[in-house]
C-alpha positions in Angstrom: 14.0 -28.3 7.4 15.2 -24.8 6.7 14.8 -25.3 2.9 11.3 -26.7 3.4 10.3 -23.7 5.5 11.7 -21.3 2.8 9.4 -23.0 0.3 6.2 -22.6 2.4 4.1 -19.6 1.7 4.1 -18.2 5.2 4.9 -14.5 4.6 2.2 -11.8 3.8 2.2 -10.4 0.3 4.4 -7.4 -0.2 3.1 -4.1 -1.6 4.9 -4.8 -4.8 3.3 -8.2 -5.3 -0.2 -6.8 -4.5 0.3 -4.0 -7.0 1.5 -6.5 -9.6 -1.6 -8.6 -9.0 -3.8 -5.5 -9.4 -2.1 -4.6 -12.6 -3.1 -8.0 -13.9 -6.7 -7.6 -12.9 -6.4 -9.8 -9.8 -8.4 -7.9 -7.1 -10.6 -9.2 -4.3 -14.3 -9.6 -5.3 -17.4 -10.5 -3.4 -20.2 -11.8 -5.7 -22.6 -11.8 -2.7 -21.9 -8.1 -1.9 -22.5 -7.2 -5.6 -25.7 -9.2 -5.7 -27.0 -7.7 -2.5 -26.2 -4.2 -3.7 -27.9 -4.8 -7.1 -31.0 -6.3 -5.5 -31.2 -3.5 -3.0 -30.8 -0.8 -5.6 -33.3 -2.4 -8.0 -35.9 -3.0 -5.3 -35.6 0.6 -3.9 -35.9 2.0 -7.5 -38.9 -0.1 -8.3 -40.6 0.9 -5.0 -39.9 4.6 -5.6 -41.2 4.3 -9.2 -44.1 2.1 -8.4 -46.8 4.6 -9.3 -45.1 5.6 -12.5 -44.5 1.9 -13.4 -48.2 1.0 -12.8 -49.5 3.9 -14.9 -47.0 3.2 -17.7 -47.8 -0.6 -17.7 -51.6 0.2 -17.7 -51.1 2.5 -20.6 -49.0 0.0 -22.5 -51.7 -2.7 -22.1 -54.5 -0.4 -23.0 -52.7 0.9 -26.2 -51.7 -2.6 -27.2 -55.1 -4.3 -26.7 -57.3 -1.5 -28.0 -58.2 -1.4 -31.7 -60.7 0.6 -33.7 -62.5 -0.4 -36.9 -60.1 1.7 -38.9 -57.1 0.2 -37.1 -58.0 -3.3 -38.1 -57.9 -2.3 -41.8 -54.5 -0.6 -41.3 -51.5 -2.8 -42.0 -49.0 -0.7 -40.0 -51.0 -0.5 -36.8 -49.2 -3.5 -35.2 -45.8 -1.9 -36.0 -46.8 1.4 -34.5 -48.2 -0.3 -31.4 -45.0 -2.3 -31.0 -42.8 0.7 -31.4 -44.8 2.6 -28.9 -44.6 -0.3 -26.4 -40.9 -0.5 -26.9 -40.4 3.1 -26.2 -42.5 2.8 -23.0 -40.4 -0.2 -22.0 -37.2 1.8 -22.4 -38.6 4.6 -20.4 -39.4 2.1 -17.6 -36.3 0.0 -17.6 -33.6 2.7 -18.3 -33.6 4.2 -14.8 -33.6 0.7 -13.2 -30.7 -0.4 -15.4 -28.7 2.8 -14.6 -29.2 2.4 -10.8 -28.3 -1.3 -11.0 -25.1 -0.6 -12.9 -24.1 2.1 -10.5 -24.8 -0.2 -7.5 -22.8 -3.1 -9.0 -19.8 -0.8 -9.7 -20.0 0.8 -6.3 -20.0 -2.6 -4.5 -16.9 -3.7 -6.4 -15.1 -0.4 -5.7 -16.0 -0.8 -2.0 -14.1 -4.0 -1.6 -11.3 -3.7 -4.2 -10.9 0.0 -4.8 -10.4 1.7 -8.2 -8.3 -0.5 -10.6 -8.2 0.0 -14.3 -6.2 -2.4 -16.5 -6.6 -3.9 -19.9 -4.6 -7.1 -19.2 -7.6 -9.3 -18.5 -8.9 -8.4 -22.0 -5.7 -9.8 -23.7 -6.1 -13.1 -25.5 -4.6 -16.0 -23.6 -4.3 -19.4 -25.3 -4.0 -21.2 -21.9 -7.7 -20.4 -21.3 -8.6 -22.6 -24.3 -6.8 -25.7 -23.0 -9.6 -28.3 -22.4 -7.5 -30.3 -19.9 -6.9 -27.2 -17.8 -10.6 -26.5 -18.0 -11.4 -30.0 -16.8 -8.9 -29.6 -14.0 -10.5 -26.4 -12.8 -14.0 -28.1 -13.0 -12.9 -30.9 -10.6 -10.5 -28.9 -8.5 -11.1 -28.6 -4.7 -12.0 -24.9 -5.1 -14.7 -25.8 -7.6 -16.2 -28.2 -5.1 -16.1 -25.6 -2.4 -17.9 -23.1 -4.7 -20.5 -25.8 -5.5 -21.2 -26.4 -1.8 -21.3 -22.7 -1.2 -23.9 -22.3 -4.1 -26.0 -25.1 -2.7 -26.0 -23.6 0.8 -26.6 -20.1 -0.6 -29.6 -21.3 -2.6 -30.9 -23.2 0.4 -30.7 -20.2 2.6 -32.4 -17.8 0.1 -35.1 -20.4 -0.7 -35.6 -21.1 3.0 -36.0 -17.4 3.8 -38.4 -16.8 0.9 -40.4 -20.0 1.6 -40.7 -19.1 5.3 -42.1 -15.7 4.4 -44.5 -17.2 1.8 -45.7 -19.7 4.4 -46.3 -16.9 6.9 -48.5 -15.1 4.3 -50.2 -18.2 2.9 -53.6 -17.3 4.2 -53.3 -13.8 2.6 -52.2 -15.4 -0.7 -55.2 -17.7 -0.8 -57.5 -14.7 0.0 -56.3 -12.9 -3.1 -58.5 -15.0 -5.3 -61.6 -13.8 -3.5 -60.7 -10.1 -3.5 -61.7 -7.5 -6.1 -58.9 -6.5 -8.5 -58.6 -3.0 -7.0 -57.7 -4.4 -3.6 -56.0 -7.7 -4.7 -53.2 -5.8 -6.6 -52.0 -3.8 -3.6 -52.2 -6.9 -1.4 -50.2 -8.9 -3.9 -47.6 -6.2 -4.0 -47.3 -6.3 -0.2 -46.9 -10.1 -0.2 -44.2 -9.8 -2.9 -42.4 -7.0 -1.0 -42.2 -9.0 2.2 -40.9 -12.0 0.3 -38.3 -9.9 -1.4 -37.2 -8.4 1.9 -36.8 -11.8 3.4 -34.6 -12.9 0.4 -32.7 -9.6 0.7 -32.0 -10.2 4.4 -30.6 -13.6 3.4 -28.3 -12.0 0.8 -27.2 -9.4 3.5 -26.2 -12.3 5.8 -24.3 -13.9 2.9 -22.5 -10.7 2.1 -21.5 -10.2 5.7 -19.9 -13.6 5.6 -18.5 -13.5 2.1 -16.7 -10.1 2.3 -14.3 -11.0 5.1 -13.7 -14.4 3.6 -12.9 -13.0 0.1 -10.4 -10.5 1.7 -8.8 -13.3 3.7 -8.7 -15.6 0.7 -7.2 -12.9 -1.5 -4.4 -12.3 0.9 -3.9 -16.0 1.5 -3.5 -16.7 -2.2 -0.9 -13.9 -2.5 1.3 -15.1 0.3 5.0 -15.4 -0.4 7.7 -17.8 0.6 10.7 -16.5 2.5 12.9 -17.0 -0.6 10.5 -14.9 -2.7 10.7 -12.1 0.0 14.5 -12.2 -0.1 14.5 -12.2 -3.9 12.1 -9.3 -4.1 14.2 -7.4 -1.6 17.3 -8.0 -3.8 15.4 -6.7 -6.8 14.1 -3.6 -5.1 16.8 -2.7 -2.7 19.8 -4.6 -4.2 21.7 -7.6 -3.1 22.8 -7.1 0.6 26.3 -8.4 -0.2 26.6 -5.9 -3.1 25.3 -3.1 -0.9 27.8 -4.0 1.8 30.6 -4.0 -0.8 29.4 -0.6 -2.1 29.4 0.8 1.4 32.8 -0.6 2.1 34.1 1.0 -1.1 32.5 4.3 -0.2 34.1 4.3 3.3 37.4 3.5 1.7 37.1 6.4 -0.8 36.1 8.7 2.1 39.1 7.5 4.1 41.4 8.0 1.1 40.1 11.6 0.6 40.5 12.2 4.3 44.1 11.0 4.3 44.8 13.2 1.2 43.8 16.2 3.4 46.2 15.5 6.2 49.3 17.0 4.4 47.4 20.3 4.0 46.6 20.4 7.7 48.2 22.9 10.1 48.4 20.5 13.0 47.5 17.0 14.2 46.3 16.7 17.7 46.7 13.3 19.4 45.8 11.3 22.4 49.0 9.3 22.0 47.6 5.8 22.1 44.1 6.2 20.7 43.0 9.2 18.7 44.3 11.7 16.1 42.6 14.7 14.6 43.9 17.0 11.9 43.0 20.7 11.9 43.3 23.3 9.3 42.7 27.1 9.6 42.9 29.9 7.0 41.9 33.2 8.5 41.1 34.6 5.1 38.6 32.0 4.0 37.4 30.3 7.2 35.4 31.7 10.1 36.7 29.0 12.4 39.2 26.2 12.3 38.1 23.0 10.4 38.6 19.3 11.3 39.9 17.7 8.0 40.7 14.2 9.3 40.2 12.0 12.3 40.6 8.4 13.3 41.2 5.9 16.1 43.8 3.1 16.6 45.3 2.1 13.2 43.7 5.1 11.4 45.1 7.4 14.0 48.6 5.9 13.5 48.3 6.4 9.8 47.3 10.1 10.2 50.3 10.7 12.4 52.6 8.9 10.0 51.4 11.0 7.0 51.7 14.2 9.1 55.3 13.4 10.0 56.1 12.6 6.4 54.8 16.0 5.3 56.3 17.9 8.2 52.9 18.7 9.8 53.3 19.3 13.6 51.9 16.5 15.8 50.9 17.7 19.2 49.8 15.6 22.2 46.7 17.2 23.8 44.7 14.2 25.1 41.6 16.1 26.4 41.3 18.1 23.2 41.9 15.1 20.9 39.2 13.1 22.7 36.7 16.0 22.6 37.3 16.7 18.9 37.1 13.0 17.9 33.8 12.6 19.8 32.0 15.8 18.9 33.2 17.0 15.5 32.8 15.3 12.2 35.2 15.5 9.2 34.6 18.7 7.3 32.9 20.5 10.2 34.0 23.7 11.9 35.2 23.6 15.5 32.4 24.3 18.0 32.6 27.5 20.0 33.1 25.6 23.3 36.5 24.3 22.0 37.7 27.6 20.5 40.0 28.4 23.4 41.7 25.0 23.4 42.2 25.0 19.6 43.6 28.6 19.9 46.1 27.3 22.4 47.2 24.6 19.8 47.4 27.1 16.9 49.4 29.5 19.0 51.8 26.8 19.9 52.2 25.9 16.2 52.7 29.5 15.2 55.5 29.8 17.8 56.9 26.5 16.7 57.0 27.6 13.0 58.6 30.9 13.9 61.3 29.1 16.1 60.2 30.7 19.3 60.8 27.6 21.4 57.2 27.3 22.7 56.1 25.2 25.7 53.0 23.1 25.6 50.2 24.4 27.9 49.9 22.5 31.2 46.1 22.9 31.2 44.1 22.5 28.0 41.0 24.7 28.2 38.5 21.9 27.3 35.1 21.9 29.1 34.8 18.9 31.3 31.4 18.0 29.7 33.0 17.6 26.3 35.8 15.3 27.3 34.6 11.7 27.0 37.1 10.7 29.7 35.0 12.4 32.3 32.2 10.2 33.7 29.7 13.1 33.6 30.4 14.0 29.9 27.3 14.3 27.8 
């Protein structure tokens, strides 16, 4: 059961997989949103340019259908008229094409963001496989797309047909109107029908955009095994990382033990803790903790200290406070200066054969001693 669950795509796609898909040109797309944006932009541009379009089309028809006696005898008149009509057509269509292209690009950027890659342009022999093509034609996704296309066509045709039916009397009345009034009325009928179809496209876009985003994320889902494998590739194998951490701790411990012979004193809580201190009044502003440990590590510190004739002093409150609040390599905090000074003074007297006596009261603030219940 566990193996089956590891093979099921139940995990959301990681950022790395999404980026890899985008590098390959695989981004979410909504054809309905693009179509709606293109139709809206084209319709708005045509509406804003309506007077200019009508005047230009009238001039094109007039110039193309008007001939003089001298024009009939000229062999190049048709070529000139065709060139002029082509120029006028470019003037009309160029702004519309520009707006349509901008709208189509903006719609795609809205849903997928900016993504530039040349991988989709690379030649792929797999796309020429006829069997694979037939498989895609009869796949479940193709059937779904066919049903969607049928429903989409039905919705748009229904909305347009309903608007035409609502205006049927006005359409029939166009044949009895003069040309001057029939053209504006026909334009109004066409506009209302276009708006009805555009509303249908807007509804389709509102449905299609969330679906495409969900479908994109659904297709990129990962199995638990893929998540683990990717984690190993990006962050490293957990077992290897644990081994590296273990080796690092061992190296740090070895360096710490190498510092014990150079210490001035080792302070112990006989059964639990040991800390090694070193002080050089010429190079240090305060004594420094060079090693610390508990249990077996503490025993090893004391053993190394005795082997190298480093004094080992029992000062339980100070040992506990230093072990809890000071890290290896750090200077002793000011609150513990007095207690450490007591230890160093004892060591100084011991080294000079003054027969010192251990202090009866170590000057350790109660809040720094972990043995006190109220210690921070």
